[in-house]
N, C-alpha and C positions, 0 to 999 in steps of 0.2 A: 354123160348122165345129165349134166345141166341143160344141154340143148333139148333133150327129151322132156325134161321137167318143164322147161319154158314153153315148149310146144303144147304140152297138156294143159298148162295153166292159161295159155292164150285162148283156147277155145271157149271156156266159160266167160272169160273177159270179153272176147269179141261178141259172143252171143248176147251178153247183157248190154253191151254198148249198142248193138244192133236193135235190141228191144227198146232201149232208151230213145234212140233216134226215131224209130217207128212211132213210139208214143208221142214224141215231140212233134212229128209231122202230122199226125192225125189225132189231136186231142179230142176227148170225148165230151167234155163239158165246157161250159162258159168259163168257169174258174180255171180249168186246165189251159184253155186258150189264152187267158190273161196272164197266167204264170209263164207260159212259153214266150209270149210277146215281151214281157218284162225281162226275162232272162236273155232273150236275143238282143234287146236294146242294150242291156248291161254288157254283154259280150262285145258288141260293136263298139261301145264306149271305151272299154278296157283296151281293146285292140287299137283303137284310134289313139289313146294316150300312149300306148307302147310305141306306135309308129312315130308320133310326135316327139317323144323323148329320145328315140333312136336317132332321128334326123336333125334334132336341134343341136346336138353335140354340146350341150351345156351341162355342167355339173352343179349340184346344189352346194351353196356355200355353207359349210358347217364349221363354226368356230366356238370358242368357249361361251360367248354371249348367247349364241343360239341354243346351246345345250342347257345353259342356265334358264332360259325362257321356257324350254321344253320341260325340264325337270322341276323347276320352281326353286325357291330358296332352300338352302341346305339346313337341316335341323341340327347338325353338329357344328360347334363353334370352330 
């Protein structure tokens, strides 16, 4: 039952994704082209950050002082 439901749900999802890709590949207006360009640049930047973070093998140092700087001073005594 779940397999059949997933198969039926995937068709509208795939068709909407295909329509989105087609619209991105052939934008109709100058504004649409600019939006597609900016989104593509952002996607490349996020992917690059992910690759850099994966291969650098460094973890962020999180300690009490870092949390205090992030949250600010406590209002409770």
